[in-house]
Each structure stands twice: as structure tokens, then as C-alpha cells.
C-alpha positions as CSV (number, residue, x, y, z in Angstrom):
1,M,59.2,-41.9,13.5
2,T,56.1,-40.9,15.6
3,C,56.3,-39.4,19.0
4,K,54.2,-38.6,21.8
5,A,54.1,-34.7,21.7
6,G,51.8,-31.8,23.1
7,F,50.5,-28.4,21.7
8,V,49.9,-25.9,24.3
9,F,47.3,-23.7,23.1
10,S,44.2,-21.7,24.1
11,D,42.5,-18.4,23.0
12,T,44.1,-16.6,25.7
13,L,47.2,-16.8,24.3
14,L,45.8,-14.3,21.4
15,N,45.2,-11.6,24.1
16,Y,48.9,-10.7,23.9
17,H,48.1,-7.6,21.4
18,F,49.4,-4.2,21.4
19,H,47.3,-2.6,18.6
20,S,46.2,-3.3,15.1
21,D,49.2,-1.7,13.4
22,H,51.7,-3.3,15.6
23,P,54.0,-5.7,13.7
24,F,53.9,-8.3,16.5
25,N,50.6,-10.2,15.7
26,Q,49.4,-13.2,17.5
27,K,46.8,-14.1,14.8
28,R,50.1,-16.0,13.4
29,V,49.4,-18.7,16.2
30,L,45.8,-19.1,15.1
31,L,46.9,-19.4,11.4
32,A,49.5,-22.1,12.5
33,K,47.1,-24.2,14.6
34,E,44.3,-24.1,11.9
35,L,46.9,-25.0,9.1
36,L,47.7,-28.0,11.2
37,E,44.1,-29.0,12.1
38,D,43.4,-28.7,8.2
39,T,46.1,-30.9,7.3
40,E,44.8,-33.5,10.1
41,M,48.2,-33.2,11.8
42,L,46.8,-31.6,15.2
43,N,43.5,-32.9,17.1
44,K,41.8,-32.0,20.4
45,H,43.7,-35.0,22.2
46,D,46.9,-33.2,21.2
47,I,46.1,-29.9,22.9
48,I,47.3,-29.1,26.3
49,E,45.4,-25.9,28.1
50,P,47.9,-23.5,29.6
51,R,47.9,-22.0,32.6
52,R,48.6,-18.6,33.8
53,A,52.1,-18.3,35.4
54,T,52.0,-16.8,39.1
55,D,53.8,-13.8,40.4
56,D,56.1,-15.9,42.1
57,E,57.1,-17.7,39.2
58,L,57.6,-14.6,37.0
59,A,60.0,-13.4,40.1
60,L,62.3,-16.2,39.1
61,F,63.6,-13.9,36.6
62,H,61.9,-10.5,36.8
63,D,62.3,-8.1,39.9
64,W,59.1,-7.6,41.7
65,S,59.5,-3.7,41.0
66,Y,59.0,-4.5,37.3
67,I,56.2,-7.0,37.9
68,N,54.5,-4.4,39.9
69,A,54.9,-1.8,37.4
70,V,53.5,-4.1,34.5
71,K,50.4,-4.6,36.8
72,K,50.0,-0.8,37.2
73,A,50.5,-0.3,33.7
74,S,47.6,-2.9,32.9
75,N,45.1,-0.9,34.9
76,G,46.3,2.8,33.4
77,K,48.1,3.7,36.8
78,L,51.6,3.6,35.5
79,S,53.0,7.2,35.1
80,N,54.7,8.4,32.3
81,E,58.2,8.4,34.4
82,E,57.8,4.8,36.0
83,A,56.8,3.6,32.4
84,L,60.1,5.0,31.0
85,E,62.1,3.5,33.6
86,F,60.9,0.0,33.0
87,G,60.4,0.2,28.9
88,I,57.0,0.1,28.9
89,G,54.8,2.4,26.7
90,T,57.3,2.8,23.9
91,E,57.0,2.3,20.3
92,D,58.0,-1.4,20.7
93,T,56.3,-2.5,23.8
94,P,53.0,0.1,24.2
95,I,51.0,-0.4,27.1
96,F,47.6,-2.3,26.4
97,E,44.8,-3.3,28.8
98,D,45.3,-6.3,31.1
99,M,48.8,-6.6,29.8
100,H,50.1,-8.2,32.8
101,E,47.5,-11.0,32.6
102,A,48.0,-11.7,28.7
103,S,51.7,-11.7,29.4
104,S,51.4,-14.1,32.4
105,Y,49.6,-16.6,30.2
106,L,52.4,-16.7,27.8
107,V,54.8,-17.6,30.3
108,G,52.5,-19.7,32.0
109,A,51.9,-21.7,28.6
110,T,55.8,-22.3,28.3
111,L,55.6,-23.4,32.0
112,T,52.8,-26.0,31.0
113,A,55.2,-27.2,28.3
114,V,57.9,-27.8,30.6
115,D,55.8,-29.5,33.1
116,A,54.3,-31.8,30.3
117,V,57.7,-32.9,29.1
118,L,59.4,-33.4,32.7
119,D,56.7,-35.0,34.4
120,G,56.6,-37.5,31.5
121,K,53.4,-37.0,30.0
122,V,54.9,-36.1,26.4
123,E,58.5,-36.3,25.1
124,H,58.2,-33.0,23.1
125,A,55.8,-29.8,23.8
126,L,55.3,-26.7,21.6
127,N,54.1,-23.4,23.0
128,L,53.8,-21.1,20.0
129,G,52.6,-18.2,21.8
130,G,56.1,-18.1,23.7
131,G,59.6,-17.0,22.6
132,L,59.8,-13.6,24.0
133,H,63.6,-13.6,24.2
134,H,64.3,-9.8,24.6
135,G,62.4,-9.3,28.1
136,F,64.9,-8.2,30.8
137,K,64.9,-8.7,34.4
138,R,63.5,-5.3,35.1
139,K,62.7,-3.9,31.4
140,A,60.6,-4.6,28.7
141,S,62.2,-4.7,25.0
142,G,61.7,-5.4,21.7
143,F,57.9,-6.5,21.8
144,C,58.7,-8.3,24.9
145,I,57.3,-7.7,28.2
146,Y,57.8,-10.9,30.2
147,N,60.5,-13.3,29.0
148,D,59.0,-16.9,29.2
149,G,62.2,-18.6,28.1
150,A,64.2,-17.0,30.7
151,V,61.5,-17.8,33.4
152,A,61.1,-21.4,32.1
153,I,64.8,-22.3,32.2
154,K,65.0,-20.8,35.9
155,Y,61.9,-22.9,36.6
156,I,63.7,-26.2,35.1
157,R,66.7,-25.4,37.3
158,Q,64.8,-24.9,40.5
159,K,62.2,-27.7,39.9
160,Y,63.9,-30.2,38.0
161,D,67.7,-29.4,38.5
162,L,68.7,-30.3,35.1
163,K,71.3,-28.9,32.5
164,V,69.5,-26.7,29.9
165,L,70.6,-26.0,26.5
166,Y,68.9,-22.9,24.8
167,V,69.1,-22.7,21.3
168,D,67.5,-19.7,19.4
169,T,67.2,-19.4,15.5
170,D,65.4,-15.9,15.6
171,A,66.9,-13.4,13.1
172,H,67.1,-11.0,16.2
173,H,69.8,-12.0,19.0
174,G,68.2,-13.9,21.9
175,D,70.0,-11.2,24.4
176,G,67.5,-11.3,27.2
177,V,67.8,-15.0,27.7
178,Q,71.7,-15.0,27.1
179,W,72.2,-12.4,29.9
180,A,69.9,-14.1,32.3
181,F,72.3,-17.1,32.2
182,Y,75.7,-15.2,31.5
183,E,77.1,-16.5,34.9
184,D,75.5,-20.0,34.9
185,P,77.5,-23.0,33.8
186,N,74.5,-24.9,34.2
187,V,72.8,-23.3,31.4
188,C,74.2,-23.1,27.7
189,T,72.7,-20.7,25.3
190,F,73.3,-20.9,21.5
191,S,72.0,-17.9,19.3
192,I,72.3,-17.8,15.4
193,H,71.1,-14.1,14.2
194,E,71.7,-11.5,11.9
195,T,74.6,-9.4,12.7
196,G,73.8,-6.6,15.1
197,R,75.6,-4.1,12.8
198,Y,72.3,-3.8,11.1
199,L,69.6,-5.1,13.4
200,F,68.1,-4.6,16.7
201,P,69.2,-5.4,19.4
202,G,72.8,-4.8,18.4
203,T,74.3,-7.6,20.6
204,G,75.4,-11.3,20.0
205,N,79.1,-11.0,18.9
206,V,81.1,-14.3,19.0
207,N,83.2,-12.9,21.9
208,E,80.1,-12.7,24.0
209,R,81.1,-16.0,26.1
210,G,79.8,-15.7,29.5
211,I,81.3,-14.5,32.5
212,K,82.7,-15.8,35.9
213,E,81.6,-19.7,36.2
214,G,79.5,-19.4,33.1
215,H,82.3,-18.4,31.0
216,G,82.3,-20.8,28.0
217,Y,78.6,-21.3,28.0
218,S,77.4,-18.7,25.7
219,F,77.6,-19.2,22.0
220,N,76.6,-16.7,19.4
221,I,77.0,-16.7,15.6
222,P,75.9,-13.5,14.0
223,I,75.6,-14.1,10.4
224,D,76.1,-11.7,7.6
225,A,73.0,-9.8,6.0
226,F,71.4,-11.4,2.9
227,T,72.7,-14.9,4.0
228,E,70.8,-17.7,2.4
229,D,69.8,-21.3,3.1
230,E,73.0,-23.1,2.3
231,S,75.0,-20.7,4.5
232,F,72.4,-20.4,7.4
233,L,72.0,-24.5,7.6
234,E,75.8,-25.0,7.4
235,V,76.5,-22.9,10.2
236,Y,73.4,-23.9,12.5
237,E,73.8,-27.7,11.9
238,N,77.5,-27.7,12.7
239,A,77.3,-25.4,15.6
240,F,74.4,-26.9,17.2
241,K,76.0,-30.4,16.8
242,G,79.6,-29.2,18.0
243,I,77.6,-27.3,21.2
244,V,75.4,-30.0,22.3
245,D,78.3,-32.7,22.1
246,F,80.4,-30.3,24.3
247,F,77.6,-29.3,26.8
248,K,75.5,-32.8,27.2
249,P,72.4,-31.1,28.4
250,D,69.5,-32.9,29.8
251,I,66.9,-30.9,27.9
252,I,66.7,-28.6,25.0
253,V,64.6,-25.6,24.9
254,T,64.6,-24.1,21.3
255,Q,63.4,-20.7,20.3
256,N,61.7,-20.5,16.7
257,G,61.6,-16.9,15.4
258,A,60.4,-17.4,11.7
259,D,62.1,-13.9,10.4
260,A,64.9,-15.2,8.6
261,H,62.9,-15.7,5.8
262,T,63.4,-13.4,2.8
263,Y,60.0,-12.2,2.9
264,D,60.3,-10.9,6.4
265,P,59.7,-7.2,6.6
266,L,61.9,-6.4,9.6
267,T,65.2,-8.4,8.8
268,H,67.8,-8.8,6.2
269,L,68.4,-12.5,5.6
270,C,67.4,-14.4,2.7
271,G,66.2,-17.9,3.9
272,T,63.2,-19.9,2.5
273,M,60.9,-22.7,3.9
274,E,64.1,-25.1,3.7
275,I,65.7,-23.7,6.9
276,F,62.3,-23.8,8.9
277,E,62.2,-27.7,7.9
278,R,65.9,-28.5,9.0
279,I,65.8,-26.3,12.0
280,P,63.3,-28.4,13.9
281,L,64.8,-31.8,12.4
282,L,68.1,-31.2,14.0
283,A,66.6,-30.3,17.3
284,H,64.4,-33.3,17.4
285,E,67.4,-35.5,16.2
286,L,69.9,-34.2,18.9
287,A,67.1,-34.2,21.7
288,H,66.7,-38.0,21.1
289,Q,70.4,-38.7,20.9
290,Y,71.2,-36.6,24.1
291,C,68.2,-35.8,26.3
292,E,65.8,-39.1,25.8
293,G,63.7,-36.6,23.5
294,K,63.1,-34.2,26.0
295,W,62.5,-31.0,23.8
296,I,60.3,-27.8,24.4
297,A,60.1,-25.4,21.6
298,I,58.6,-22.0,21.7
299,G,57.6,-19.4,18.9
300,G,59.3,-15.7,18.7
301,G,59.8,-13.4,16.0
302,G,58.0,-13.5,12.3
303,Y,56.5,-10.6,11.0
304,D,55.2,-12.0,7.4
305,I,52.3,-13.6,9.4
306,W,50.7,-14.7,6.2
307,R,53.1,-16.5,3.8
308,V,55.8,-17.3,6.2
309,V,54.8,-18.0,10.0
310,P,52.2,-20.4,9.8
311,R,53.8,-22.8,7.6
312,A,57.3,-22.4,9.4
313,W,55.8,-22.9,12.7
314,A,53.5,-26.0,11.7
315,Q,56.7,-27.8,10.6
316,I,57.9,-27.7,14.1
317,W,54.8,-29.4,15.1
318,N,55.2,-31.9,12.0
319,V,58.5,-32.7,13.3
320,M,57.5,-33.3,16.7
321,K,54.7,-35.5,16.0
322,M,55.9,-37.5,13.0
323,G,59.6,-36.9,12.7
324,Q,59.3,-35.3,9.5
325,P,58.2,-32.0,8.0
326,Q,55.2,-31.8,5.5
327,S,55.3,-31.5,1.6
328,G,53.0,-30.8,-1.3
329,P,50.3,-28.4,-1.3
330,I,48.6,-26.5,1.3
331,P,44.8,-27.5,1.8
332,D,42.6,-25.6,0.3
333,S,40.1,-25.4,3.2
334,W,42.9,-23.0,4.7
335,L,43.6,-21.2,1.8
336,T,40.1,-20.5,1.1
337,K,39.2,-19.5,4.7
338,W,42.1,-17.1,4.9
339,Q,42.7,-15.6,1.5
340,D,39.8,-12.9,1.8
341,Q,41.8,-11.6,4.9
342,A,45.3,-11.6,3.9
343,P,46.6,-8.6,2.1
344,I,48.8,-10.9,-0.1
345,T,48.7,-14.1,-1.9
346,L,49.0,-17.1,0.2
347,P,51.4,-19.6,-0.9
348,P,50.0,-22.9,-2.5
349,Y,52.7,-25.2,-1.2
350,W,54.6,-26.1,1.9
351,H,58.0,-25.4,0.2
352,D,59.1,-22.4,-1.5
353,D,60.2,-21.5,-5.3
354,K,64.1,-20.6,-4.8
355,G,63.4,-18.0,-7.2
356,I,61.7,-15.6,-4.6
357,V,65.2,-15.0,-3.2
358,P,66.8,-11.9,-4.8
359,T,70.2,-12.5,-6.5
360,I,73.0,-11.7,-4.1
361,P,76.3,-11.0,-5.8
362,R,78.1,-11.4,-2.6
363,K,76.8,-14.9,-1.8
364,Q,80.4,-16.4,-1.6
365,E,81.9,-13.7,0.6
366,I,79.0,-13.8,2.8
367,S,79.2,-17.7,3.2
368,E,82.9,-17.3,3.7
369,K,82.5,-14.7,6.5
370,N,79.8,-16.9,8.3
371,N,82.2,-19.8,8.2
372,K,84.9,-17.7,9.8
373,L,82.6,-17.1,12.5
374,L,81.5,-21.0,12.9
375,L,85.0,-21.8,13.3
376,N,85.5,-18.8,15.7
377,A,82.5,-19.9,18.0
378,L,83.4,-23.7,17.8
379,K,87.1,-23.3,18.9
380,Y,85.5,-23.0,22.5
381,T,84.1,-26.3,22.6
382,Q,87.4,-27.8,22.6
383,K,88.6,-25.8,25.7
384,K,86.8,-27.8,28.7
């Protein structure tokens, strides 16, 4: 099944750069793009040039006081007291030159993806530079300055008046997007993530269900640390199918953090590339089943930028364009170009050897706990 898809990219998306030692490294976007080019799955006709989000568009979600603070920080004019108030200048989100412009381009790229899909130019669109799901209305958090997902959903609601299902498979809870729509019955959020007992941001419990008119439209499955492929996929697939049938969205937006992999240095999950093949496959299937194909995918976390993120993110595009993931060897041209820069040996295949996952003596217990969470979350789909 081939589909018309758009890949939103320009070098401006690489300017979101805190410092050389920061774990959030946008080189992974370039690595994924070049991997796709070397497999001849991406060509210049697929690429859509992103625009910069306007201040008014940022203000669909963010407070003006916060936007102005980010602008001041960009020029070195924000005081330490102001920076602390807005979560800027911390270890997680340090100040860097022109951070407002760089962050605005990430948001604008996601808005470009939205318009490409909803103006009928493509069925699916991908912005790997986005997915900054921890940004709050008036505060930076967790490597995220502006929250492109939240702005984009506000934009969809305002401009197109569509019901939006937001699905977040990052290992960290999609807190910023969840709280943005916690009272909104026209936006349903679903996050599957590592439990907050061990991991930032510490939220995303099953009982976070929304409030007021939005009650019943927030879904969380905080899976246990050391969860492996089989349990992750059982929970993800059953939850996604149940939630999409319950909510019946007009469009699906997916956040695709690639940090549930066993190699990721910041998390404790034990996934392999198998989950990053199946995650976009199901999103693709359900978008066609419920939304006439309308699907926007954005990036997110992922901190093994050499072995994991390029393959995981490239598979999203492979599914968008061809309806199936790639398999077999990674192109020699890509391996040759990047191996000299990589501090570790690059993987020669799209898939992983299952032997990379450590032996987990609690595997059955973890799976049972995750299934209980699934049942607890899905019971709410029966109540409306």
C-alpha cells in the first residue's frame, strides 16, 4: 500500500541545539533523513520546507509572558530571576543564542505538516524535529521550550474544527500535551510510557482521566521498568484500538519518542526495533480505518542517536510511504559515512538481535502488571 506522504525538513530544524554535551541532539534528525535517502525511500519531491510559527500561533497555547521571556533569553537579556520563573536556563533547558527562532521553527514545521495533510496535499506528514511534549503554557521543561504538539492541536481545533487523538509512545509521559487538553472533550490523549516511579516527569498515572467536560478523554498506561517488546506491544495495540474506537477521531497525531529501546541511556525499558516497526504500522492502519488516512507524526525523545533513533524514525517514513517497514541490511553508504563520527559500532541491519536485551527475571510479573494497567485504562472506554 503506497500513500502520498510529506517529509517536513530543512536545516533550520537542526538549530535547536543546547550545547555539545546535552543529550538532546538534533543530529539524529539528519541521520534519519540521510538513512532514508541512502535507501532511496526519500527524495527531494517528498520534502516539504517548514515555515516558522508566528508569535500568535505560539500563543494558541503559550502565555505571551513566556514567549517574551524566551525572546529575551535568545538575546541574553533575561535575568536569572525571570529565567527561573519560566524554567529556562536550567540543566535540562539551558539558554542558547536565538533559541526563540530555533524553537519557533520546530513548531512551524509541525504546523506545516498539519496544513499539508488537512489541505489535502498529502495523506500523512512527518516532522522528526518536533515532539517536544514537556513544554508547558508558561514554562520550559524536560528539554522542551515550545510544545509543538500542543500548539498544533490548538491550531487544528481553531482552523479546522476536528476531533484530535494524540498518541504518545515516548518512554517519558506526555505531560505537557495532556495538561493542555485536560478539560477538552474534543481532544483525546493517550500516553504509554515508563512508570513515573523511576522516570521524569513522574506523572501519567492511570487515574489521570481529565476534568470537567474533558473527563474520560485522557488515557495513561505507565508500564513497568524493564518491559520488553511483547508486553509493550500487547498493551499499545489493545489500548490504541480500544481508544480510537471509543473516541472516533477525525485526525491522529502521534509523538514518536525512540527512547523505549534497551540501548537508551536515560530510560529503563527493554524494547528492540520490533516495537518501532509496529508502532507506526498500527497508527497507519487506524488512521486509514477511522480518519481517511489523516495522520501527522512528530519526533520526540531518543538519546542513543547512533544505533536507535535513525532506524526507528526512518521506519515511520517507510510505513507512511510504502505501508510497511524496511528490513535487511542498512546501506553501506550510510554506515561508511557515519561510522567514523560514531563513538559506537553502528548496527548493520534494520532489525535487532533479540540477544541485546538483558535477561529479566521478573518478565512474567512485569507483563501481568502491565496487563492490569491495560484493563484498568480500557474500562473507561465502556462508560460513554
